[in-house]
N, C-alpha and C positions, 0 to 999 in steps of 0.2 A: 623642526623635527616633523617628518611626514606622518600623516595620520592614516592608519590602516582602515580601509572601508569595510564596514560590516557586511558579511554575507547574509542574505535573507533566505530563510528556510520556512516553507509552509509544510505542515505535517498533519497526517491523520495517525491515530493510534499511538499517541505519545503521552497518554494519561497514566500509563502503568506499563509494567513488563519491559520488553525490549525497546520499545519506542522511548519510554521515559529514561531508561538507562542510556540510550544513545544520546539523547539531548543532554542528559546530565554530564556525560563525558565531554561533549562539546563546550558546555558551560565552564569546564575546568581549563579550557585552552586560552592562550593569550590572543588568538585570532578572534576579533569581535564577531558575534553572531546576533542576528535579529530573528527571533522565532515568532511565527504566527501559527498557533496550534489549535486544532479543532478538538473539542471534548464534549462528551455527553453530559458531564457534570462539571461545568467550568469552576464552580466554587471549590470543590474538593481538589481539583487539578491545580488550581491556583495555590491552594494551601500546600500541596505537595512540592511545588516548585519554590515557593517562598521558604520552605524548610531546607532547601539546598544552600541557602545563603550564598548564592553566586555573586560575582562582582557586577552589580547593576550599572556601574559606570562603563563597563566594557560590553555587556550583553543586555538585550531586552527580550522579554517574553510576554507576548500578548496571547490570551486564551479566549477563543470565541466558541459559542455553542455550536455543536455539530452532532446530530444524531443520524448515523449513516443508514438507518432503516427508513428514513424519511427523505425522499428525494427533494421535496420542497425545502426542507431544512438545508440540504446540501447546496441548493441554489442560493439560499440566503447567506450561507457561509462564504460561498464564492464571491458574492457581491460585496460582503463586508471585507473580505480579504483584499479585493481589488481596490476598495476605497482606502484601506489602510496603506496599501502599497503606493497609491498615487502614480507618480512617474518613476518610482524606484523599480529596480530589477527584482525579479524573483529568481534567485540563483539555483535553489534546489527544491523540487517538489518531492517530498518523502511520503510515499504511499505505503504505510506500515500497518494500517488497521486490519484486523482479521478476527474471525470467530470459528469455532468448531462446534457445530450443533446439528443434530439430526433434522431431517426434513419432515417434521411432524406439525400438523396444524396448518392454518391458512397463512398465506404470505403477508408480509407487512403492508399495511395501507392498501389492501386489495390487489397486491402484485400476484402474478401467476407464478412467481419464483419464490423459492424458500428464502428464509431470512439470511442464511449464510451466503448465498449467491449474491443477494442484494448488497450485503456488507463487504464481502471479500472482493467482489468484482464490479457489479453494476454501478453502485454509488460512486466509487472512485474513478471509474471510467467516465461517468457523467461529470464529475468534478474536473477531470482533465479537459473535457470539452469546454467547460465554462471558463477555464483559465488558459485556453489554447493561445489566444492572441498575445497575452502577457508572456507565456512560455516562449513563443516565437520571438517576440521583441527582445527578450532577455537572454536568448540562447541558453535556456535553462538546462539543467540536468534533472531527469525524472528517475528517481530511484524506486523501483517496484520490489517490495519484499515478497519473495516467492518461497518455494519450499521444494525439497526433494520428493514430496508426495505427488508432484505432478506426473511422476512416472507410474503412479498406481491407480489410474482411472480404471473403472470396472471393465474387465475383459479386454483391457488395452484397446478399447473401441470408443472413439469420441462420440459415437451416436448415443452412447449410454447417458451422456450429459443431459440430453433432451428429456430423459425420464427421471434420472436421479435428482436433478436440480429443481424440478417442479415442486411447488408448495404441496405439502401433504403426500409426497411420494412414499414416505416411510423409510427412505434410505437412511442408514445409520450415519453417525457423525463422521467417521473416518472416510466413508465413501463420499459424502457430501463435501468434506474438506478437500480431498484430492481433486474432485471434479471442479469445485469452485476455484481452486488455485490454478487448475489447468486453464479454465476460462479466463482467469486474470492474466495468465502468461500469453494466451492468444491475443488479448488486448494490448499487452506490452509490445508484442511483435507488430501489431497493427499501428500503434502510435510511432514506433520506430520508423516504419515505412512512410507514414503520413507526414511526420515532422521532418524527415530527411536531415539535412545539414543544419537546420534551424534550431535543433535541440538534441540532446543526447539521452537516450533511454538505456538504463542499466537494470537488469533483473539480478537479484542477489538472494542467496539463502544464508540464514544465520547458523545453520546446522541444527542439531537436535538439542533443544533447550527445554528441559522438562517443566520448569516452574515459571511460566510466564502468565498464567491466567487464561491461556488460550483454551484449555480443556475444561473450563469451569462449568460448562453445560453438560459434561459427560461424567458418568459415574466410573471414574478410573483413578487408580493410584499408581504412581511411578515408584519403582524400586531402582534407584540409580545404580546400585551394585550390579544390576543386570543390563545396564545400558553403557557399555564401555565407550561408545562414541558421544555420550552426552557432554554438553558444554555448560558452563556457568552463564548466568545472565550477562556478566561483564564480558566474557569471551564472545557471546553471541552479538552483543552490541558492537564490539570491535570489528566483527566480521561485516556487519551492516555498514559501518562507517568507511570501510575500504571502498565501497561503491561511490562514496561522496567525492573521493579525491583521485581514484585510479586513473591513469592515462595510458596504460600499456594495452590499448584496445587491439584486438585481432584485426587483420585485414578484412576478413569476412564479416560483414555487418550483422549477419544472422547469429554469429557467435557472440552473444551479449549477456550471457548468464554467468555471474561470478559466484564461485563456490565459497563455502565457509572457510576454506583453507587458502583462499586468495588466488585461485587459478580459474581460468575460463573453461567452463564445461565444454567438452566436445559436443557438436550438434547432434550426434547420434543418441545422446542421452535424452534429448527432448525432441526427437525427430517428428513425432506425431503433431507437434505444435507448429511445424514449419509450413503446413498446408495453408496457403493464402486464402483459399475459399473458406476454410474453417475460421481463419482469423476474421474475415469479413462478417461471417455469420454471427460471431460472438462479440462483435464490436459495433453495436448499433449507433446510429447518428444521434446527435443531441435531440433533434426533432422527434425521432422515433421513440427515444426514451421518455420524453415529455408526454407523448401521446399514450404510450403503453402503460406508464406509471402514474398517469393522472396528475402531472405537474402543470400548474397554471403557467401559461406563456406570457401573460400580461405582466407588466412591472408590479 
């Protein structure tokens, strides 16, 4: 009897909310999966996964420390991940971590950028750099969890990102979230062009999911009765998982954004992000990140 080879998934943002729900759904499948998950609190995350009582003979879950506001920690996570992988492939890089927080106070660890930009974009862009060789060797799929808020950058002008995303700018949470997710989408475009045929990049929106913990830094309360388009956590995770397996890719490589209803968004919806010069600007090199964010380059 043939043995099904486990697919290996490396993920951020899978300690709770949509990421946790997506992994939980995969753990219920007969297809074997091997997960390497980054978590701010590995102990509580381990306890949460142990509570699922999944079939450990079919699946494996490894949880490594990862604090996305700390680029040095991101580098350590990447190295530990590569050590665990050894010669094995990395099938899917699932970039799901996100936060919604106003740009108030100094940036993390001396960064000139606000915390939400570091978490939503810069740290995960840096992680992709650190895993790039493995991603190429594995012909991986990179799933970037985006959002419809990328349409809502202030004044519909990308120049506002330079102001709103700076540490201490005072920009409110919704403005910062839209701007940081737009920067993340620019990075997804950049990686799509850089990696070419060696890896597949898919951006995906889960839809409007009110209770994910994303807004824990904001003083807001959702009235689901006034949100007719709202989806459950279960539905949102199913939307994300479509990006793991879909193969009906449009002929135009720039059309790579999967909606929560399973269709490819027309490019005019995210036309501002198609500017290649803008993609370059918001997709710094590994070396530039290490210099700007004070990440030691020695082993």
